[in-house]
Residue frames as a rotation matrix with the C-alpha (Angstrom) as fourth column:
MET 1
-0.896 0.445 0.008 101.53
-0.414 -0.839 0.353 89.92
0.163 0.313 0.936 92.07
ILE 2
-0.771 0.620 0.146 98.43
0.306 0.562 -0.769 88.99
-0.559 -0.548 -0.622 93.90
GLY 3
0.090 0.986 -0.141 95.23
0.183 -0.155 -0.971 88.81
-0.979 0.061 -0.194 91.93
LEU 4
0.074 -0.105 -0.992 96.72
-0.868 -0.497 -0.012 89.18
-0.492 0.861 -0.128 88.46
ALA 5
0.919 0.216 0.329 96.36
-0.004 0.842 -0.540 86.65
-0.394 0.495 0.775 85.69
GLN 6
0.141 -0.927 0.347 99.51
0.679 0.346 0.647 85.40
-0.720 0.145 0.679 83.96
SER 7
0.099 -0.067 0.993 98.88
0.921 -0.370 -0.117 87.64
0.376 0.926 0.025 80.94
GLU 8
0.903 0.243 0.355 98.51
0.098 -0.919 0.382 90.62
0.419 -0.310 -0.853 83.28
GLU 9
0.677 -0.732 -0.082 101.75
0.164 0.042 0.985 89.73
-0.718 -0.680 0.149 85.06
GLN 10
-0.051 -0.679 0.732 103.47
0.951 0.192 0.244 89.58
-0.306 0.709 0.636 81.67
ALA 11
0.485 0.294 0.824 102.06
0.582 -0.812 -0.053 93.02
0.653 0.505 -0.564 80.86
VAL 12
0.981 -0.180 -0.068 103.47
-0.045 -0.559 0.828 94.31
-0.187 -0.810 -0.556 84.15
GLU 13
0.270 -0.937 0.221 106.88
0.537 0.337 0.774 92.88
-0.800 -0.090 0.594 83.23
ARG 14
0.020 -0.225 0.974 106.81
0.980 -0.186 -0.064 94.45
0.196 0.956 0.217 79.73
LEU 15
0.759 0.333 0.559 105.78
0.262 -0.943 0.206 97.85
0.596 -0.010 -0.803 81.08
THR 16
0.853 -0.501 -0.149 108.38
0.069 -0.175 0.982 97.68
-0.518 -0.848 -0.114 83.84
LEU 17
0.029 -0.868 0.496 111.11
0.847 0.285 0.448 96.85
-0.530 0.407 0.744 81.32
ARG 18
0.213 0.106 0.971 110.01
0.819 -0.561 -0.118 99.72
0.532 0.821 -0.206 79.08
LEU 19
0.951 0.190 0.245 110.03
0.032 -0.847 0.531 102.24
0.309 -0.497 -0.811 81.93
VAL 20
0.599 -0.800 -0.036 113.43
0.199 0.105 0.974 101.10
-0.776 -0.591 0.222 83.20
GLU 21
0.006 -0.560 0.828 114.78
0.979 0.172 0.109 101.14
-0.203 0.810 0.549 79.64
ASP 22
0.509 0.264 0.819 113.55
0.528 -0.847 -0.055 104.71
0.680 0.461 -0.571 79.08
ALA 23
0.987 -0.160 -0.004 114.96
-0.084 -0.539 0.838 105.80
-0.136 -0.827 -0.546 82.43
TYR 24
0.309 -0.923 0.228 118.35
0.590 0.374 0.715 104.28
-0.746 -0.086 0.661 81.54
TYR 25
0.073 -0.231 0.970 118.38
0.947 -0.290 -0.140 106.15
0.314 0.929 0.198 78.21
ASP 26
0.786 0.303 0.539 117.52
0.168 -0.943 0.285 109.41
0.595 -0.134 -0.793 79.95
LEU 27
0.865 -0.496 -0.080 120.11
0.040 -0.091 0.995 108.91
-0.501 -0.864 -0.058 82.68
ALA 28
0.119 -0.861 0.495 122.84
0.857 0.341 0.386 108.04
-0.501 0.378 0.778 80.20
ALA 29
0.238 0.023 0.971 122.06
0.779 -0.602 -0.176 111.09
0.581 0.798 -0.161 78.07
VAL 30
0.938 0.164 0.306 122.06
-0.034 -0.834 0.550 113.50
0.346 -0.527 -0.777 81.00
VAL 31
0.695 -0.719 0.008 125.25
0.130 0.137 0.982 112.16
-0.708 -0.681 0.188 82.57
GLN 32
0.064 -0.691 0.720 127.05
0.959 0.242 0.147 111.97
-0.276 0.681 0.678 79.22
GLY 33
0.455 0.182 0.872 126.04
0.573 -0.809 -0.130 115.54
0.682 0.559 -0.473 78.45
ALA 34
0.951 -0.011 0.308 127.14
-0.227 -0.702 0.675 116.88
0.209 -0.712 -0.671 81.82
GLN 35
0.243 -0.878 0.413 130.22
-0.824 0.038 0.566 114.80
-0.512 -0.478 -0.714 82.63
PRO 36
0.610 0.062 -0.790 131.39
-0.668 0.576 -0.471 112.52
0.426 0.815 0.393 79.81
GLN 37
-0.438 -0.848 -0.298 134.28
-0.489 0.503 -0.713 111.02
0.754 -0.166 -0.635 81.79
ALA 38
-0.668 0.288 0.686 132.11
-0.646 0.233 -0.727 110.34
-0.369 -0.929 0.030 84.83
ALA 39
0.424 0.883 -0.199 129.46
-0.855 0.318 -0.410 108.86
-0.299 0.344 0.890 82.55
ALA 40
0.203 -0.427 -0.881 131.95
-0.615 0.645 -0.454 106.46
0.762 0.634 -0.131 81.00
ALA 41
-0.826 -0.555 0.100 133.04
-0.398 0.448 -0.800 105.26
0.399 -0.701 -0.591 84.44
LEU 42
-0.412 0.761 0.501 129.49
-0.717 0.068 -0.694 104.98
-0.562 -0.645 0.518 85.77
LEU 43
0.530 0.671 -0.518 128.17
-0.846 0.381 -0.373 103.14
-0.053 0.636 0.770 82.74
ALA 44
-0.191 -0.682 -0.706 131.14
-0.544 0.672 -0.502 100.74
0.817 0.288 -0.500 82.79
VAL 45
-0.887 -0.081 0.454 130.32
-0.452 0.345 -0.822 99.87
-0.090 -0.935 -0.343 86.39
MET 46
0.053 0.988 0.142 126.69
-0.805 0.127 -0.580 99.28
-0.591 -0.084 0.802 85.45
GLU 47
0.419 0.032 -0.908 127.73
-0.770 0.543 -0.336 96.99
0.482 0.839 0.252 82.60
GLN 48
-0.638 -0.723 -0.265 130.01
-0.427 0.619 -0.659 95.03
0.641 -0.307 -0.703 84.93
ARG 49
-0.604 0.503 0.619 127.18
-0.639 0.158 -0.753 94.63
-0.476 -0.850 0.226 87.41
VAL 50
0.496 0.790 -0.360 124.96
-0.846 0.348 -0.403 93.11
-0.193 0.505 0.841 84.70
THR 51
0.081 -0.572 -0.816 127.78
-0.585 0.636 -0.504 90.76
0.807 0.518 -0.284 83.70
ASP 52
-0.842 -0.453 0.292 128.33
-0.478 0.376 -0.794 89.71
0.250 -0.808 -0.533 87.31
VAL 53
-0.199 0.859 0.472 124.63
-0.764 0.165 -0.623 89.04
-0.613 -0.484 0.624 87.93
LEU 54
0.629 0.484 -0.609 124.19
-0.773 0.472 -0.424 87.03
0.082 0.737 0.671 84.74
THR 55
-0.289 -0.800 -0.526 127.35
-0.530 0.591 -0.607 85.04
0.797 0.103 -0.595 85.44
GLY 56
-0.804 0.042 0.593 125.95
-0.562 0.268 -0.782 84.26
-0.192 -0.962 -0.192 88.88
VAL 57
0.285 0.959 0.003 122.64
-0.854 0.255 -0.453 83.12
-0.435 0.126 0.892 87.36
CYS 58
0.439 -0.195 -0.877 124.55
-0.623 0.637 -0.453 80.69
0.648 0.745 0.158 85.13
ARG 59
-0.594 -0.801 -0.074 126.82
-0.469 0.420 -0.777 79.46
0.653 -0.427 -0.625 87.91
THR 60
-0.815 0.292 0.501 124.03
-0.448 0.233 -0.863 78.86
-0.369 -0.928 -0.060 90.45
ARG 61
-0.816 0.578 0.009 121.36
0.385 0.531 0.755 77.79
0.431 0.620 -0.656 87.92
ALA 62
-0.878 0.409 -0.247 119.13
0.003 -0.511 -0.859 80.35
-0.478 -0.756 0.448 89.66
GLU 63
-0.224 0.826 -0.518 116.57
-0.912 -0.365 -0.188 80.24
-0.344 0.430 0.835 86.85
GLY 64
0.593 0.502 0.630 116.47
-0.375 0.864 -0.336 76.48
-0.713 -0.037 0.700 86.60
GLU 65
0.312 -0.431 0.847 117.62
0.549 0.809 0.210 74.10
-0.775 0.400 0.489 83.94
ARG 66
0.415 -0.074 0.907 117.66
0.870 -0.259 -0.419 76.76
0.265 0.963 -0.043 81.20
SER 67
0.634 -0.188 -0.750 119.54
0.409 -0.742 0.531 79.35
-0.656 -0.644 -0.394 83.25
ASN 68
-0.459 -0.889 0.011 122.30
0.455 -0.225 0.862 79.71
-0.763 0.400 0.507 80.65
ALA 69
-0.472 0.353 0.808 119.86
0.836 -0.110 0.537 80.33
0.279 0.929 -0.244 77.81
ILE 70
0.648 0.744 -0.165 117.87
0.750 -0.584 0.311 82.77
0.135 -0.325 -0.936 79.93
ALA 71
0.348 -0.603 -0.718 121.00
0.372 -0.614 0.696 84.66
-0.860 -0.510 0.010 81.01
LEU 72
-0.669 -0.601 0.437 122.21
0.610 -0.108 0.785 84.84
-0.425 0.792 0.439 77.42
ALA 73
-0.074 0.742 0.666 118.87
0.878 -0.267 0.396 86.22
0.472 0.615 -0.632 76.21
VAL 74
0.800 0.319 -0.509 118.78
0.560 -0.701 0.441 88.77
-0.216 -0.638 -0.739 79.02
GLY 75
-0.043 -0.923 -0.383 122.39
0.440 -0.362 0.822 89.75
-0.897 -0.134 0.422 78.30
GLU 76
-0.620 -0.139 0.772 121.65
0.784 -0.129 0.607 90.29
0.016 0.982 0.189 74.63
ARG 77
0.376 0.861 0.343 118.62
0.792 -0.491 0.364 92.45
0.481 0.135 -0.866 75.42
VAL 78
0.732 -0.165 -0.661 120.44
0.430 -0.640 0.637 94.51
-0.528 -0.750 -0.398 78.04
ALA 79
-0.374 -0.924 0.081 123.41
0.610 -0.179 0.772 94.94
-0.698 0.339 0.631 75.68
GLU 80
-0.245 0.378 0.893 121.06
0.879 -0.302 0.369 96.36
0.409 0.875 -0.259 73.03
ILE 81
0.799 0.594 -0.098 119.70
0.563 -0.680 0.470 98.87
0.213 -0.431 -0.877 75.54
MET 82
0.468 -0.695 -0.545 123.13
0.375 -0.402 0.835 99.85
-0.800 -0.596 0.073 76.80
ASP 83
-0.475 -0.652 0.591 124.60
0.807 -0.056 0.588 100.13
-0.351 0.756 0.553 73.30
GLN 84
0.100 0.596 0.797 121.81
0.793 -0.532 0.298 102.42
0.602 0.601 -0.526 72.20
ALA 85
0.907 0.285 -0.310 122.00
0.421 -0.642 0.641 104.53
-0.017 -0.711 -0.703 75.36
HIS 86
0.277 -0.903 -0.328 125.77
0.341 -0.226 0.912 104.87
-0.898 -0.365 0.246 75.03
GLY 87
0.555 0.016 -0.832 125.56
-0.627 -0.650 -0.430 105.83
-0.547 0.760 -0.351 71.36
ARG 88
-0.636 -0.738 0.225 127.20
-0.422 0.577 0.699 102.62
-0.645 0.350 -0.679 70.17
ARG 89
-0.250 0.510 -0.823 125.94
-0.914 0.157 0.374 100.86
0.320 0.846 0.427 67.09
SER 90
-0.497 0.192 0.846 123.83
-0.349 0.849 -0.398 97.79
-0.795 -0.493 -0.355 67.69
SER 91
-0.814 0.151 -0.561 122.84
-0.530 0.202 0.824 95.57
0.237 0.968 -0.084 64.80
ALA 92
-0.904 0.416 -0.102 120.29
0.426 0.851 -0.308 93.63
-0.041 -0.322 -0.946 66.85
ARG 93
0.019 0.987 -0.157 117.47
0.979 -0.050 -0.197 96.14
-0.202 -0.150 -0.968 67.23
ALA 94
-0.801 -0.127 0.585 116.34
0.287 -0.939 0.189 99.51
0.526 0.319 0.789 66.01
ALA 95
-0.719 0.543 -0.434 114.19
0.394 -0.195 -0.898 101.44
-0.573 -0.817 -0.074 68.45
């Protein structure tokens, strides 16, 4: 991000996460309302993709020395989002 200070880059990341999170909630709600069985299959594939990516980050140390800790933190955050979007209970965070 050319020309942005670190704090501005962090703001971009926070806003991006929020927009993607909201879009995921909306998508899950629409698909679950229209086609519950298709939604279950689609959302399971999305969850597996997250698992595969985070496993790869750990295996390749793609984020450096603390790759495992980073992947775990990302996994926990994504799980909270997915649990809420799928209507599952999550004890970690209340929106």
